[in-house]
C-alpha positions in Angstrom: -0.1 0.0 -0.1 1.5 3.2 -1.2 -0.9 5.6 -0.8 -3.7 5.0 1.7 -6.1 7.7 0.5 -5.9 6.7 -3.2 -6.4 3.0 -1.9 -9.4 4.0 0.1 -10.9 5.9 -3.2 -10.2 3.1 -5.3 -12.1 0.7 -2.8 -15.0 3.0 -2.6 -15.1 3.1 -6.6 -14.8 -0.1 -6.8 -17.2 -1.3 -4.1 -19.9 1.3 -4.9 -19.8 1.5 -8.7 -17.9 -0.7 -11.0 -19.0 -3.9 -8.7 -23.1 -2.6 -8.9 -23.4 -1.6 -12.6 -23.2 -3.4 -15.7 -22.6 -0.7 -18.7 -23.9 -1.5 -21.7 -21.8 1.2 -23.4 -18.8 3.1 -23.1 -20.8 6.5 -23.6 -23.4 5.2 -20.5 -20.1 4.0 -18.3 -18.6 7.7 -18.7 -21.7 9.4 -17.6 -22.3 7.2 -14.9 -18.6 8.0 -13.7 -19.1 11.4 -14.1 -21.8 11.7 -11.9 -20.3 9.4 -9.4 -17.4 11.4 -9.1 -19.1 14.8 -8.7 -21.3 13.2 -6.0 -17.8 11.7 -4.4 -16.0 15.2 -4.6 -19.1 17.7 -4.0 -21.6 15.9 -1.7 -20.0 13.3 0.3 -18.2 13.6 3.6 -14.7 12.2 4.0 -13.0 11.5 7.3 -9.5 12.5 6.3 -11.1 16.0 6.0 -12.6 16.1 9.3 -15.9 14.7 8.2 -16.6 17.4 5.9 -17.4 17.5 2.1 -14.3 18.2 -0.3 -16.2 21.2 -1.7 -16.7 22.6 2.1 -13.2 21.9 3.1 -12.1 23.9 -0.1 -14.8 26.9 0.9 -13.3 26.6 4.5 -9.8 26.9 3.3 -10.6 29.8 0.8 -11.9 31.6 3.7 -9.2 31.4 6.2 -6.7 32.1 3.3 -8.8 35.5 2.8 -8.9 36.2 6.5 -5.1 35.7 6.7 
């Protein structure tokens, strides 16, 4: 295991998407993966970020940077 964060992401990606859906075309796979990625990066809390969403974390960091 070289990078725990990448391994965690790959596990989530595989368990929640790739093992659950049988894609009928490459276009369908791309659309579904894009939607999953957006949800993962915007709506899902991550323990590595203090159980807030990546979007919230980015906004928090931007506000802290402006305040400094």
